VORO-356290 format. One record per residue (C-alpha): residue in one letter; x, y, z. Coordinates in steps of 0.05 Angstrom, whole numbers, padded with zeros to 5 digits, always signed. Each point is the difference from the previous one (the first is absolute). Layout:
aXYZ...
This chain:
m-00313+02755+03161i+00006+00071+00026f-00064-00011+00039s+00027-00062+00035i+00067+00034+00016t-00031+00063+00028d-00057-00036+00035t+00050-00047+00034a+00044+00060+00020v-00060+00036+00030k-00023-00062+00038k+00070-00014+00024r+00014+00073+00015i+00035-00015+00066s+00048-00045-00036i+00012+00057-00050v+00016+00047+00058v+00052-00051+00024l+00027-00004-00072c+00006+00076+00000i+00041-00002+00064l+00046-00053-00031i+00008+00042-00063l+00019+00060+00042v+00050-00040+00042f+00034-00037-00056g-00004+00061-00045f+00039+00041+00051i+00051-00056+00008s+00008-00007-00076y+00006+00075-00010y+00055+00009+00051s+00037-00064-00020m+00002+00017-00074p+00071+00020-00021r+00006+00073-00021e+00041+00018-00061l+00000+00057-00050v-00004-00039-00066p-00024-00071-00013d+00050-00056-00002i-00007-00009-00075n+00031-00048-00048i+00047+00037-00047p+00021-00043-00060y+00071+00025-00003i+00066-00037+00010f+00068+00034+00005v+00067-00028-00021s+00059+00042+00025t+00073-00015-00013s+00059+00039+00029y+00065+00004-00040p+00038+00058+00031g+00042+00046-00043v-00026-00025-00068a-00026+00049-00052p-00075-00001-00018i+00011-00024-00071d+00041-00060+00026i-00053-00013+00053e-00052-00003-00055q+00040-00047-00044s+00029-00046+00053i-00057-00005+00050t-00066+00032-00021i-00007-00030-00069p+00020-00072+00020i-00052+00001+00056e-00053+00031-00044n+00011-00053-00053k-00013-00055+00051l-00063+00035+00025r-00031-00001-00070g-00029-00069+00011l-00041+00018+00062k-00075-00004-00008g-00047+00055+00021v+00051+00056-00007k-00031+00067-00018e+00064+00041-00005i+00074-00005+00016s+00037+00065+00013s+00071+00009+00021s+00050+00053+00020s+00075-00007-00004i+00040+00052+00038e+00071+00001+00024g+00011-00061+00043m-00073-00023+00001s-00050-00037-00044s-00074+00004+00019i-00054-00039-00036v-00075+00006+00014i-00047-00055-00024e-00073+00020-00001y-00048-00058-00004v-00071+00004-00024a-00053+00017+00052g-00023-00057+00043t+00066-00038-00003d+00018-00038+00063i+00068+00028+00019d+00014-00058+00046d-00006-00045-00061v+00042+00040-00049l+00055+00022+00049p+00036-00067+00002k-00007-00007-00076t+00031+00068-00009k+00057-00019+00047d+00012-00063-00041k+00006+00041-00064v+00049+00048+00033d+00041-00059+00026m+00004-00026-00071a+00031+00066-00021r+00053-00003+00055q+00050-00039-00042e-00001+00055-00053l+00014+00056+00050p+00071+00026+00016s+00042-00049+00040d+00024+00053+00048l-00071+00019+00021e+00005+00000+00076n-00075-00009+00015d-00054-00038-00037p-00059+00038-00028v-00054+00014+00053v-00071-00018-00020s-00055+00031+00043e-00073+00019-00001i-00037+00064+00020n-00042-00004+00062i-00039+00061+00022s+00002-00023+00072d+00077+00004-00003m-00002+00075-00012p+00022+00042+00060i-00057+00022+00045i+00042+00048+00041t+00063+00039-00018l+00038+00034+00057a+00055+00051-00010l+00053+00012+00053s+00036+00067-00004g+00040+00047+00045p+00069+00027+00017a+00026-00066+00029g+00029-00022-00068l-00015-00058-00045v+00041-00050+00040r-00040+00011+00064l-00065+00005-00038k+00015-00067-00033e+00011-00031+00070i-00067+00027+00023a-00033-00026-00063e+00029-00070+00010d-00026-00002+00072l-00069+00020-00024e+00003-00050-00056e+00013-00057+00049e-00058+00020+00045i-00049+00013-00057e+00014-00067-00033a-00019-00034+00066v-00071+00030-00005s-00052-00052-00018g-00024+00012-00072v+00063+00035-00024l+00033-00035-00059a+00063+00043-00002a+00030+00068+00018t+00051+00023-00051i+00051+00056+00011t+00017+00045-00058g+00058+00049+00000g+00054+00014+00051l+00073-00019-00001e+00022-00072-00001r+00067-00018+00031e+00051-00033-00046i+00073-00020+00008r+00031+00021-00066v+00070-00019-00024e+00024+00054-00049p+00063-00021-00038y+00052+00050-00023p+00008-00014-00075d+00072+00023-00002k+00019-00044+00059l-00034-00060-00031a+00039+00012-00063y+00066+00008+00038y-00009-00065+00039g-00031-00038-00059i-00066-00016+00035s-00067+00000-00036i-00064+00026+00031v-00032-00068-00013g+00056-00033+00039l-00010+00048+00057q-00074-00018+00007a+00017-00074-00002v+00049+00007+00059i-00052+00036+00044a-00054-00051-00017n+00046-00059+00018e+00027+00029+00065n-00064+00025+00034l-00024-00070+00018n-00011-00043+00061v+00021-00070-00022s-00018-00064+00036g+00056-00052+00000g-00041-00057+00027s+00019-00029+00068i+00061-00029+00035r+00004-00051+00057m+00045+00020+00057g+00004-00047+00059d-00070-00021+00017g-00033+00059-00033r-00020+00023-00069f+00014+00072-00019q-00026+00040-00060l+00052+00029-00046r-00017+00072-00020v+00039+00052-00039p-00030+00068+00016g+00015+00047-00057e-00057+00051+00000f+00022+00072+00011q-00014+00026+00070t+00012+00072-00021p+00004+00034-00068d+00073+00018+00014e+00019-00074-00003i-00011+00003-00075y+00062+00044-00006g+00043-00058+00024l-00019-00048-00056v+00057-00024-00045v-00024+00012-00070g+00064-00018-00038t+00076+00002+00000h+00050+00048-00030n+00074-00017-00003s-00014-00059+00047n-00031+00047+00051p-00073-00003+00020v-00046+00054-00026y-00054+00020+00050l-00068+00027-00018k+00019+00065+00035d+00055+00009-00052v-00048-00001-00060a-00068+00023+00028r-00036+00036+00054v-00058-00026+00041v-00058+00048+00010d-00050-00015+00055g-00055+00043-00030f-00065-00005-00038k-00023-00027-00066d-00006+00048-00058e-00067+00036+00005t-00051-00023-00050g-00053+00048+00025r-00015+00058+00045a-00065+00022+00033r-00022+00062+00036i-00065+00021+00034n-00012+00074+00007g+00074+00011-00015e+00027-00049+00052e+00035-00066-00016a-00048-00058+00009i-00006-00075+00004s-00065-00036-00014i-00032-00064+00026q-00053-00032-00044i-00048-00047+00035q-00037-00056-00035k-00057-00040+00029r-00020-00072-00010s-00059-00013-00045g-00067+00004+00037e+00028+00035+00062n-00033+00061+00030i+00037+00063-00022i-00028+00044+00055e+00022-00047+00057i+00070-00005-00030a+00005+00076-00005e-00021+00008+00073q+00054-00049+00023v+00053+00036-00043d-00020+00066+00033e+00009-00032+00069i+00070-00024-00019i+00020+00069-00025e-00025+00035+00063q+00037-00050+00045s+00065+00009-00039r-00003+00075-00009p+00030+00019+00069t+00065-00037-00018w+00013+00039-00063p+00048+00059-00006a-00031+00069+00008g-00030+00027-00064t-00014-00068-00031n-00066+00001-00037i-00042-00057-00028t-00051+00016-00054k-00054-00043-00031l+00008+00010-00075l-00052-00054-00013d-00053-00029+00045y-00056-00037-00033s-00030-00015+00068e-00020+00073+00007e-00035-00001-00068i-00037-00065+00012n-00018+00022+00071d-00029+00065-00028m-00041-00041-00050v-00025-00047+00055i-00021+00060+00042e-00033+00030-00062l-00040-00064-00010e-00022-00002+00072n-00020+00073-00004h-00039-00013-00064m-00036-00059+00033i-00020+00042+00060t-00018+00059-00044g-00041-00046-00046f-00037-00028+00059i-00017+00070+00025l-00020+00025-00069v-00047-00058-00012v-00032+00012+00068a-00006+00075-00016v-00030-00012-00069l-00051-00051+00024f-00015+00033+00067f-00054+00048-00025a-00033-00053-00044m+00002-00061+00045g+00019+00021+00070i+00065-00010+00038r-00013-00074+00019n-00013-00022-00072a+00056+00044-00027i+00050-00034+00047l-00026-00068-00022v+00015+00016-00073s+00068+00029+00019m+00020-00065+00035a+00008-00029-00070i+00066+00038-00004p+00037-00033+00059f-00031-00069-00012s+00017+00000-00074m+00070+00027+00014f+00015-00051+00055i-00024-00058-00043t+00046+00027-00055f+00059+00004+00049i-00013-00072+00022i+00000-00026-00072l+00060+00043-00023n+00041-00023+00060s-00017-00073-00013m+00023+00009-00073g+00067+00028+00024i-00013+00069-00031t+00035+00058+00035l-00028+00067+00017n+00033+00040-00056m-00016+00065-00036i-00043-00034-00053v-00040-00040+00051l-00008+00063+00042f-00025+00041-00058s-00047-00055-00022l-00030-00003+00070t-00007+00076+00001l-00033-00003-00069v-00053-00050+00023i-00017+00034+00067g-00054+00039-00035l-00023-00062-00039v-00005-00053+00054v-00061+00035+00030d-00038+00001-00067d-00032-00069+00009a-00014+00014+00073i-00033+00067-00017v-00046-00032-00052i-00021-00057+00046v-00006+00039+00065e-00036+00057-00035n-00049-00050-00030i-00011-00031+00069y-00012+00070+00027r-00050+00014-00056f-00037-00064+00015m-00005+00019+00072e-00026+00069-00020q-00053-00036-00041g-00021-00036+00064v+00033-00068-00011p+00022-00031+00067k+00075+00004+00012m+00014-00076-00003q-00038-00008-00065a+00027+00065-00028t+00073-00022+00007v-00012-00063-00040r-00050+00025-00051a+00039+00064-00014t+00065-00037-00009v-00031-00052-00045e-00032+00055-00043v+00065+00036-00016g+00046-00059+00013p+00005-00025-00073a+00013+00071-00024v+00053+00011+00054v+00035-00065-00017s-00001+00016-00075s+00024+00071+00011t+00058-00024+00044l+00018-00053-00052t+00002+00054-00054t+00048+00041+00042l+00043-00062+00011a-00004-00015-00074a+00029+00069-00016f+00060-00014+00044f+00008-00074-00017p+00039+00010-00066l+00053+00041+00037l+00022-00065+00034f+00031-00020-00066w+00043+00062-00008t+00070-00023-00020g+00069+00029+00006i+00030+00042+00056m-00060+00046-00002g-00047-00058+00007e+00040-00029+00058f-00003+00068+00033m-00074+00014-00012k-00030-00070+00008y-00010+00012+00074l-00053+00052-00018p-00051-00049-00031i+00017-00054+00052t-00014+00047+00058v-00061+00032-00031i-00031-00067-00019i+00010-00027+00071a-00026+00064+00033l-00063+00005-00044s-00014-00074+00008s+00006+00009+00075s-00048+00059-00003l-00051-00043-00037f+00004-00052+00055v-00008+00054+00053a-00060+00030-00037i-00038-00066-00009v+00018-00035+00065i+00023+00048+00054n-00041+00063-00014p-00068-00035+00000a+00017-00039+00063l+00024+00062+00037g-00059+00039-00030a-00048-00050+00030i+00031+00016+00068f+00016+00074-00002m-00040+00034-00055k-00054+00048+00023l-00041+00055-00033p+00011+00068+00030s-00059+00024+00042t-00011+00057-00048r-00009-00047-00060h-00070-00011-00028i-00022-00072-00013d-00041-00003-00063m-00046-00056+00021k-00011-00048+00057v+00012-00071-00022e-00034-00058+00035t-00012-00056-00051e+00047-00036-00047e-00036+00030-00060e+00008+00070+00028t+00073-00015+00012r+00009-00022-00072k-00035+00062-00027a+00040+00046+00046a+00065-00034-00022e-00017+00007-00074a-00022+00073+00005p+00049+00051-00027a+00024+00058+00042t-00051+00055+00017v+00020+00066-00031r-00001+00044+00061s+00066+00038+00009p+00016+00063-00040m+00060-00035-00032l-00043-00057-00025k-00053+00048-00026a+00052+00041-00037y+00031-00063-00030q-00069-00026-00020r-00015+00065-00038l+00069-00003-00034l-00010-00072-00021k-00070+00013-00027g+00029+00058-00041a+00055-00044-00026l-00050-00054-00021n-00040+00053-00036h+00062+00020-00040r+00036-00065-00007l+00038+00011-00064a+00023+00069+00022v+00027-00029+00065v+00041-00053-00036l+00027+00050-00050i+00019+00048+00056a+00037-00057+00036l+00038-00017-00064f+00015+00073-00012v+00027+00010+00070m+00045-00061-00006t+00027+00023-00068l+00009+00071+00025t+00040-00020+00061i+00046-00045-00041m+00011+00056-00051l+00011+00051+00055w+00053-00045+00032y+00034-00011-00067y+00005+00074-00019r+00019+00024+00069i+00047-00056+00021g+00003-00056-00049m+00037+00038-00055t+00060+00013+00045k-00007-00052+00055s-00041-00055-00032v+00025-00065+00028e+00051-00017+00053f+00022-00067+00027f+00000+00016+00075p-00023+00065+00031y+00052+00054+00012t+00015+00007+00074e+00041+00051+00037p+00067-00033+00016e+00022-00005+00072k+00071-00014-00024f+00037+00017-00063y+00071-00012-00025v+00051+00040-00038n+00034-00056-00039m+00072+00009-00023d+00024-00043-00058m+00075+00007+00005p+00048-00007-00059e+00031-00068-00006g+00063-00007+00042a-00020+00052+00051d+00033-00014+00067i-00031+00011+00068e+00031+00068+00008y-00028+00025-00066s-00069-00028+00015d+00000+00029+00070r+00021+00069-00025i-00059+00002-00049a-00046-00021+00057r+00027+00055+00045q-00010+00051-00056l-00072-00022-00004e-00011+00001+00075i+00030+00070+00006a-00041+00024-00061l-00063-00025+00035s+00016+00048+00057k+00032+00059-00037g-00026-00007-00071n+00045-00013-00059a+00021+00073-00009y+00058-00009+00047g+00042-00045-00045l+00028-00069+00013a+00021-00026+00067s+00073-00001+00017p+00032-00066+00022d-00002+00020+00073e-00070+00029+00003r-00049-00038+00043p-00077+00001-00008i-00009+00001+00075d+00031+00070+00001y-00059+00026-00040y-00056-00037+00035y-00044+00018+00058q-00001+00076-00010d-00048+00040+00045k-00043+00017-00060n-00017-00073-00013i-00060-00006+00047h-00056-00051-00006i-00063+00008+00041n-00039-00065+00010s-00075-00009+00010d+00008+00009+00076g+00035+00067-00008q+00069-00027+00019k+00059+00030-00037t+00056-00043-00029v+00064+00021-00034t+00005-00037-00066p+00064-00016-00039i-00015+00047-00059d-00048+00055-00018i-00039-00041-00052t-00068-00007+00033d-00019-00063+00038v+00068-00037-00007e+00012-00043+00061y+00060-00042-00021i+00053+00002-00055i+00034-00066-00012s+00062-00003-00044n+00026-00065-00028t+00060-00008-00047v+00037-00061-00025t+00057-00016-00047t-00023-00019-00070e+00034-00068+00003s-00031-00019+00067g-00073+00007-00021g-00006+00024+00071e-00048-00009+00057s-00052+00053+00015l-00045+00021+00057f-00059+00001-00048s-00015-00038-00063t-00002+00050-00058g+00015+00003-00074s+00073+00017+00014p+00050-00023+00053n+00022+00073+00007y-00055+00046+00024i-00022+00054+00048g-00063-00025+00035i-00047+00055+00025e-00053-00019+00050l-00057+00048+00015y-00044+00007+00060n-00064-00040-00003m-00058+00029-00038a-00036+00028+00061e+00063+00039+00020r+00017+00030-00068a-00008+00073-00014r-00008-00009-00075p-00009-00056-00051s+00062-00043-00005y+00006+00008-00076e+00017+00073+00013s+00060-00022+00042v+00020-00047-00057e-00003+00058-00050e+00041+00045+00046t+00052-00055+00006r+00001-00008-00075k+00015+00074-00009r+00057+00000+00050i+00038-00059-00029k-00013+00007-00075d+00068+00031-00020i+00047-00044+00040p+00049-00036-00047g+00039-00064+00009a-00057-00051-00001q-00067-00015-00033i-00049+00026+00052t-00073-00018+00002i-00056+00000+00052e-00041-00061+00018e-00063+00005+00041e-00023-00055+00046e-00065-00031-00023m-00055-00038+00036g-00022-00068-00025p+00038-00054-00038p+00059+00017-00045t-00023+00020-00070g+00063+00025-00034d+00016+00069-00027a-00054+00044-00030i+00040+00000-00065n+00045-00060-00014i+00028-00006-00071e+00043-00060-00018i+00048+00005-00059s+00028-00067-00022g+00055-00019-00048d+00071-00027-00004d+00048+00060+00003f-00001+00038+00066d+00029+00062-00031v-00058+00003-00050l-00049-00014+00057g+00031+00057+00039s-00008+00049-00058i-00073-00021-00010a-00012+00009+00074k+00028+00070-00005e-00049+00017-00055v-00058-00030+00039r+00018+00043+00060k+00000+00062-00044a-00070-00018-00025l-00026-00009+00071e+00029+00067+00021q-00048+00033-00050i-00062-00028+00037p-00029+00044+00055f-00001-00028+00071v+00051-00054-00015q+00056+00001+00052d+00059-00040+00028i+00019-00028-00069k+00057-00050+00003d+00027-00062-00033d+00042-00059+00022y+00052+00007-00055i+00067+00006+00035s+00061+00010-00045g+00046-00029+00052s+00064+00021+00033p+00067-00002-00037t+00028-00070+00000v+00074-00019+00004k+00004-00058-00049l+00056-00051+00006e+00017-00037-00065i+00039-00061+00022d+00054-00028-00044r-00024-00071+00003q+00063-00028-00030k+00046+00032+00052a-00048-00019+00055a-00002-00072-00022i+00076-00004-00002l+00002+00026+00071g-00054-00049+00021l-00053+00053+00013s-00074-00001-00016t-00048+00058-00006n-00032-00024+00065d+00067+00005+00037i+00009+00071-00023g-00071+00020+00015f+00005-00030+00070a+00063+00040+00016l-00035+00064-00023k-00060-00015+00044v+00043-00010+00061a+00038+00065-00012f-00056+00047-00018n-00065-00031+00025g+00030-00032+00060l-00008-00072+00024k-00022-00028+00066v+00056-00048+00018s-00017-00018+00072t-00039+00019+00063y+00023+00034+00063r-00038-00019+00063e-00008+00045+00060g-00047-00025+00053d-00065-00021-00033e+00011+00044-00061d+00033-00019-00067y+00034+00051-00045d+00025-00008-00071i+00074+00001-00015t+00010+00026-00071v+00059+00012-00046q-00007+00061-00044l+00043+00057-00026s-00009+00066+00037e-00051+00048-00027e+00056+00046-00023d+00036-00054-00038r-00064-00024-00033k-00005+00067-00035k+00069-00005-00033t+00003-00031-00070d+00075-00014+00008i-00016-00047+00057l-00046-00039-00047r+00055-00005-00053e+00053-00024+00049l-00044-00048+00039l+00039-00065+00009i-00033-00063-00024t+00023-00068+00026t+00020-00050-00054p+00034-00069+00004r+00063+00036-00024g-00003+00055+00052l-00031+00069+00004v-00014+00044-00060p-00029+00070-00006l-00070+00003-00030s+00025+00048-00054t+00044-00055-00030i-00060-00042-00020a-00056+00050-00011k-00014+00066-00035f-00043+00054+00032s-00052+00044-00033v-00057+00045+00025t-00067-00012-00033g-00073+00017+00012g-00050-00049+00025l-00072-00013+00018g-00023+00019+00069q-00060-00047+00000v-00028-00051-00048t-00075-00011+00005r-00035-00056-00036i-00074-00018-00006d-00019-00067-00030h+00072-00009-00026d+00002+00068-00036r+00041+00059+00022v-00044+00056+00024v+00007+00073+00022t-00060+00027+00038v-00022+00073+00003n-00042+00017+00062a-00038+00062+00019n-00051+00024+00051v-00062+00041-00013d-00029+00055+00042e-00065-00037+00010s-00030+00057+00041k-00007+00036-00067v-00006-00055-00053s-00009-00075+00000a+00057-00045-00021s-00043-00033-00054v-00009+00066-00036v+00074+00013+00001r+00016-00070-00024k-00046+00009-00060h+00035+00066-00016a+00068-00034+00005q-00023-00057-00044k-00022+00049-00054l+00067+00037+00003l+00040-00064-00007e-00043-00031-00055g+00037+00038-00054y+00070-00015+00029s+00041-00041-00050l+00036-00058+00035p+00059-00039-00028s-00014-00070-00023g-00005-00049+00058y-00019+00053+00052k-00069+00012+00030i-00034+00045+00052s-00055-00025+00046f-00039+00031+00058t+00000-00044+00062g-00004+00006+00076e-00064+00032+00026e-00028-00001-00072d+00002-00077-00001m-00031-00007+00069q-00054+00051-00016q-00020-00036-00063e-00002-00067+00036a-00042+00030+00056e-00048+00034-00049e-00010-00065-00038f-00012-00040+00063l-00048+00050+00032s-00039+00006-00065r-00008-00076-00002a-00015-00002+00074f-00055+00052-00008l-00032-00037-00057v+00004-00067+00036g-00029+00033+00063i-00057+00030-00040l-00014-00067-00032l-00002-00034+00068i-00046+00054+00027i-00048-00009-00060i-00001-00076+00012i-00018+00011+00073l-00054+00051-00019v-00030-00047-00052a-00004-00054+00053e-00031+00049+00050f-00052+00032-00046n-00010-00058-00048s+00003+00052-00054v+00049+00027-00051s-00028+00070-00007q+00001+00019+00074p+00074-00017+00010l+00016+00046-00059l-00043+00053+00033v+00042-00007+00064m+00065+00003-00040t-00019+00067-00031s+00006+00030+00070v+00072-00026+00001i+00017+00033-00066l-00035+00065+00019s+00037+00002+00066w+00064+00013-00039g-00025+00071-00006g+00008+00006+00075v+00070-00029-00003f+00023+00051-00052f-00035+00057+00036g+00038-00017+00063l+00066-00004-00037t-00015+00068-00033l-00019+00032+00066m+00063-00025+00035g+00045+00013-00061y+00021-00074-00005s+00021-00038-00061f-00027-00069-00015c+00046-00046+00041v+00006-00069-00033i+00006-00037+00066m-00039+00042+00050t-00056+00026-00045g-00003-00067-00035v-00009-00039+00064g-00049+00054+00024v-00044-00008-00061i+00000-00076+00009s-00018+00009+00074l-00054+00050-00019a-00033-00049-00049g-00015-00049+00056v-00025+00053+00049v-00044+00037-00051v-00035-00064-00020k-00017-00016+00073n-00049+00057+00009a-00032-00011-00068i-00012-00074+00017v-00034+00016+00066l-00046+00051-00035i-00018-00041-00061d-00011-00063+00040y-00051+00035+00044i-00036+00032-00060n-00005-00070-00031r-00030-00026+00065l-00053+00055+00001i-00019-00014-00073q-00005-00075+00016r-00047+00018+00056g-00046+00033-00051m+00019+00073+00007p-00001+00041-00066v+00068+00013-00029r+00002+00075+00010e-00025-00005+00072a+00049-00057+00014i+00058+00042-00026i-00020+00060+00043a-00015-00043+00062g+00064-00041-00010g+00042+00064-00007c-00030+00031+00063t+00008-00065+00040r+00073-00009-00020l+00019+00073+00005r+00026-00005+00071p+00045-00062-00008v+00027+00026-00067l+00017+00068+00030f+00027-00030+00064t+00047-00049-00035a+00025+00054-00047v+00011+00052+00055t+00036-00049+00046a+00046-00024-00056i+00016+00071-00021l+00012+00025+00071g+00046-00060+00012l+00043+00020-00059i+00002+00075+00010p+00061-00003+00048m+00039-00034-00055v-00012+00060-00045t+00007+00057+00049g+00051-00032+00047i-00043+00028+00057s-00018-00048+00056y-00003-00004+00075d+00055-00035+00038f-00034-00038+00056h+00067-00022+00028e+00025+00071+00014m-00069+00031-00001k+00015+00054-00051l-00021+00020-00070v+00047-00022-00055l+00000+00046-00061v+00051-00036-00044s+00010-00072-00021e+00060-00025-00040s-00038-00061-00026s-00059+00042-00025q+00044+00025-00057f+00009-00071-00025w-00072-00024+00008s-00040+00063-00012n-00006-00012-00075m-00035-00066+00012a-00042+00029+00056i-00022+00059-00043s-00021-00048-00055v-00044-00039+00047i-00028+00060+00038f-00023+00041-00060g-00018-00061-00041l-00043-00025+00058a-00031+00069+00011l-00022+00004-00072s-00021-00072-00004t-00044+00009+00062t-00038+00054-00038l-00003-00045-00060t-00025-00058+00042l-00056+00043+00030i-00020+00038-00063v+00029-00028-00065v-00006-00075+00017p-00075+00005+00016t-00009+00042-00063l+00037-00052-00042y-00041-00054+00033s-00063+00035-00021l+00026+00010-00071l+00021-00073-00003h-00069-00023+00024s-00034+00046-00051a+00045-00026-00055s-00016-00071+00021d-00075+00014-00001a+00007+00034-00068s+00040-00058-00028d-00052-00049+00027k-00055+00039-00035v+00038+00001-00065i+00013-00074+00004k-00073-00013+00015r-00022+00042-00060i+00048-00038-00045k-00025-00066+00026d-00073+00022-00008a+00013+00024-00071y+00036-00065-00016w-00057-00044+00027a-00058+00046-00024p-00016-00041-00064f-00003-00063+00042y-00048+00033+00050r-00045+00025-00057l-00003-00068-00033t-00014-00036+00065g-00044+00054+00029t+00040-00002+00064a+00033+00056+00039p+00069+00004+00032e+00003-00018+00073e+00009+00059+00047e+00068-00001+00034d+00006+00014+00074
């Protein structure tokens, strides 16, 4: 089959040239049309149910909303976990479905269940529960922050203008403004005046709602015409509200101006934001699924530059988030790797094969890549970070098949075989081995396609891309390389041709002849291999010893403290100082804590707490805060902590839940963004530690630090769930757990989500009195909501804008308990003070009620300094400490979060590795028609682990479940490839009648060049991932640092060192094992023959015959 494919390709080589041109053209088109995005658009099996019930305490939210909805959700199929959080005014429920669930299928079913619960929810619930799904593509791709001295009102106007223009950009889903002041027309009653005139606050809101209307009266016929009847009642100015008649007193009208004031102002702030000390407003931009993030970002930049001249002086716009820059850097990195890989292959092969033939081999890189782009684009796969890494990973591998085939063609030509015959014969000779070796590599990656869960959704693009790329490289090697070789290959003039071939027989003999040992490298290898065959057992024992030694060395130097980690630790580019405020904290309190932290970042905490009028901006941008970038330019930075570029402060009220510029573990935080890695003066974790020192003693909130991580979300390093019924008991257990964690070295940022709650004013209604007066609990609660929470009663229109008209007591009156007692309630019998039908008491409460699978839970979280110890080691220590802790009946402690995901990943990767090995063995059995030889090949896989652990030891890396695990699986396929090519050729030489020892030596010498070339090109292609050093062909400069290399270096190290050791094994140990195996086979054959002869000896003596001689 291979003969017919290659022979046809060589005969139709002009057609193949045309095919190459088409591949290049459509490859370029596909590459540039593929949408760019940072992370894959993955399916996350989560559904959220959120219900707003303003002003209601967490315990009541749990009982009246959360539990009824949870009970209805019990019947859903495929649910993995239901978790919920009930805070003041809000119920949030998260339904996690099992991996692989079709969200489009279960979303309507979930909505139906929630609808069934609607009749059990409070009747005064203003809005129905909102059921929504998570979509990665809906996450913001760009976050802009507007700041400056113009004030929040003007900044909001600028933001709204930008929002309108940005949303008109093709591919933009939405642009959402966060922060700023929102205009509101507020009617603030005077409680004493309401009491004097006998008007209730509920009655006041009803009058406003009924008067601010434009009413149609139908039409009237006058003469020959028909005229519309219209009663215009909408307010033209806020002052018109003063003129409303809201009641009568002594037969005289009572105007609204007599009992209230109208404030044309702003809504109560629910959050504040600052960037580098200045007030800020943000715009978050979302793209549509499948759109090109880089093109969108370029159009947004154009809009900003066109609008900038119209802004007030001093107005700044800062990109707090721009995924287009990250994905653009990764695309440039891939292009640089492709060009570098092409050059390296040419450089490696130049001295052995000449420039023309080296370029021919190198062409496998662009052809394989462009075929891959065509297929990926047709499948609708975007160019994201996983696809980009996968392509970078295979750059050094896609030339393997081409190297083996072209090198064999070159060898045939050196032997004197004519070029046309050499291209076909050489390809056919190694073709089956090349196909089998590529299939074994594909087999290693194939099980990764079945990775489930979020991690599987995230990582599945790795095997998809690798399988497509390597399959493309096989097509290029068998079809394109021979055809182009038949046209362009040529022996350098300095090369010696071993024999002159004229007849078909001479051609056959020349093709079958092994390589002539002529070069010093081949002679040295031949001597080494002969020595190894003379000491076979010693060589095998040394290989086993080296593997064992490297594993033990890694364990004692690294494994005891940093044994296993889920994802590799990477230096954060951003980190957050999270502030968990006490329940009931208002915006002023939260903002003061934030200002204290901001000032402490600049001055240190030795200067005491900030006063109410201190501003962070007064302490920023001192002359001593100088940053020098890579080009030598000096920049004044906000604070003197090294490498800090931006400080973003975000605070919210506890009842609002808040909106934030970033998504972090807390709605209140200080976000600290550092310069990119190439511009930093020191590792970013040192800046994190300096920050930790400066803020550690600031009281008033639970303060922790959260570092930004690369890769998919994995949960906290330590996540301990304590479940039971009584929240006070859960809180006391959580306190003990925190104390235990404080004893463990390198554990930091310990916190829990137990919130005792703010003091609650409890109203005990005298139901009998209320019933006599014709009042219900709902009537009383509604009156309280209007007075203290405020109620939107109508809308004021001005031009194209709508503004809320609300009725609410003034901020000053809302703080007076006497106002609450004397609040007038409307009854059918008139107005009565609230104190006549209710008693007041102040009690404690719960700040937040968390439930997991219908049980109340308090969670203790902590981070681990993973630069010093791995999280898994700390978790084991914590588990031992808590084993002896005595829990009350009905309570339990469990480790979850990253621990769960790590165990799932370990189990899957272990199964994937075993399945991959089984598939490889099946392929090898089919290739060699033998059971023993596949096992011989697999020993090189096992022994290559020594290289993996040596590399980890040398670099000081722990064993990373994801990266090292995938690296070992990748290595298995690559290692087998070289062993197949070698053993297949040795088998061919033995079949041609060569003695075993000579065949092993000749086979090793003949396959030395392709084995070394494939290993060297693969290793060189991966080195930039480890070192971060590469050449930028776009800007023509040397790049010394790469952000992505931190994330992928663990995997690259595994492959590089594993491949380096396995290459030695392939060239020395595999031939030695082959010899031992053959000797063992001969010995066993002799033993079997002796047993057979002994068994049949009596028969031979009786019959006078002799056993037949076996061939």
